[in-house]
N, C-alpha and C positions, 0 to 999 in steps of 0.2 A: 328350477327344475331339480328333480331328484339327481343326486350326484354332482350337481353344479358346485364349483369351488370358487365362484366369483361373485359373491353377494355384493350388493350395492355398498360402497364405502360411504363415509360421512360426506354429505352433500345437502344442498337445498335445491328445490326444483326450478326456481325462477330462471336460471341461465339456460335451461334446456328448452324453454318455450319463448316465443316471440311476443311476450306480453309484459307490460309494466302496469303498476297500480296495485290496488288491493285485490289479491287473488287467494283462493283457497282450494284445497284438494279434499275430496271425499274418497276415502280408501275403504273398500268393502270386501271382506273376505267371503268367498263362496263356499267355504268349509271351515270347520274349527281349526284354529291355529294357536298352539301354546305360545307363550311369550318368546321362547327361543326361535320360533319360526316367523315372528312378526317384525315390527319396526321398533326402533329405539330412537327417542327424540331428545334433544338438548333443550330443556325447559327455558323459555324466554329468548331463545336465539333469534327468533324472528324480529325482535326489537333492537338488535345490535346495529342496524343501519348499514350492514355490509352486503355487498354482492360478491359471492365467491366464485372462483373458477370452477367450471363444471368438469368433474372427472369422467373419463370414458370408463364405463363400469367393468368391462371384461379385463382390462389391463390396469385399472386405477391410475391412468396417466391423464393429466389435465389436458383439455382442449387448448389449442393455442388461441389466446384472446388478445385482440389488439387494444391498445390504450391502457389506461390505468384504473378503470372503474372496477375491475375484478381483482380481488385479493385471494391469496392462497387460503384454502380451508385450514383452520387451526388444527394442530395435532391434538385432537380431543382425547385420544387414548393415552397419550403421554402425560396429560395433565387432567386426568379424570376426576381428581379430587376437587378441581375448580368448577365442576359443573354438576347440575342436578339432571338425572336421566329419568325419562318416563317411558314405560312400555306396558302393554296389556296383553292378556290372553283374550282372543276374540273368537266369536262364534258366528255362525250364519245368522243374519239379522242385525249384527252389530255394524258400526262404521266408525272410522276415525276421521275427524275433520281437522285439518291443520293449514296454517298459513304457508304460502309458497316459499317463504324465506326461513322456515324452521329447519334447522340442521337435523338430519336423521340418517339412519343407516339400517341395513338388515341386521337384526340382532345377532344371528349366528354367522356373520359374514366370513369368519375365519375357519368355518367347518363346512364340510360338504352337506348339502341338504339331504335329508333322509327320504323325503317324498316330495312330489310336485305340489305346489301350492297355487291355487287359482284365486285371483284377485280381480276386482274391477275398480277403476278409478274414474272419477269425474272431476273436472276443473271448472271453477266458477270465478267470474270477476265481478267486482262492484262497478258502479256507474263511472268510476274514474279509471277503469282499465283501458289501456291503449294498446294498439298493435305496434310493437317496437322490435324490429328485426335485430337479432343478437350478433350475428357474425357468420362466418363460413360454416360452422357446425350446424346451423339451422337454416341455411340458405335454400335448401330444397323445399322446406315447408313455407318459408317466407315467399318464395316465388309462386308457389301454388296459391297461397292466399291472395297475393297481389293480382294474379291472373283472374281471380274471382271478384276483383274490384276492391279489395281491402286496401286502404291508403296507409302507408307507413306513418307512424307517429300520430295517427288519428284514432278516434274512438272506434270500438268494434262495430263494424257495419258490413256484415257478410252473412249471406243465407246459411252458410255452413255452421255459423255460431249464433244460434237464435237467442233471443232474450228470454229469461225465465222470470215470471212474475209471481210475487207472493200473493196469496189470497187472504 
């Protein structure tokens, strides 16, 4: 939003959603966005094999995660020479497709946004995608899906999440 000063910090999307397996996000701008108003990605980070603690965006404070499967997000900014960054200017009709485990952030997260930016995102999973409740921070969504008949740790089988077929 215009004037917002809490752009998304470095994160990947998997811990925010109750799904495991091979997943991708399709991020679609609904208006032109210069590089500074878009996303920046750490190239290859989806291949690191790590599941990072999900930060709560408005305060950049990590959610409390039980167990040891979640690692702290590396301090990307302090070691920027160690990484390759990718970002693009996007326009209406463009889209970015990226893996759920790709580390990314809002490019100008340290500055107030000059204008509101409208985006649409879709999330898709491969045949190996399962419903995998994450923890207290996703329990409202988990409960909703289980009330619709989705079985924990099972394949996606819920009318709310239809299959998409390639032609």
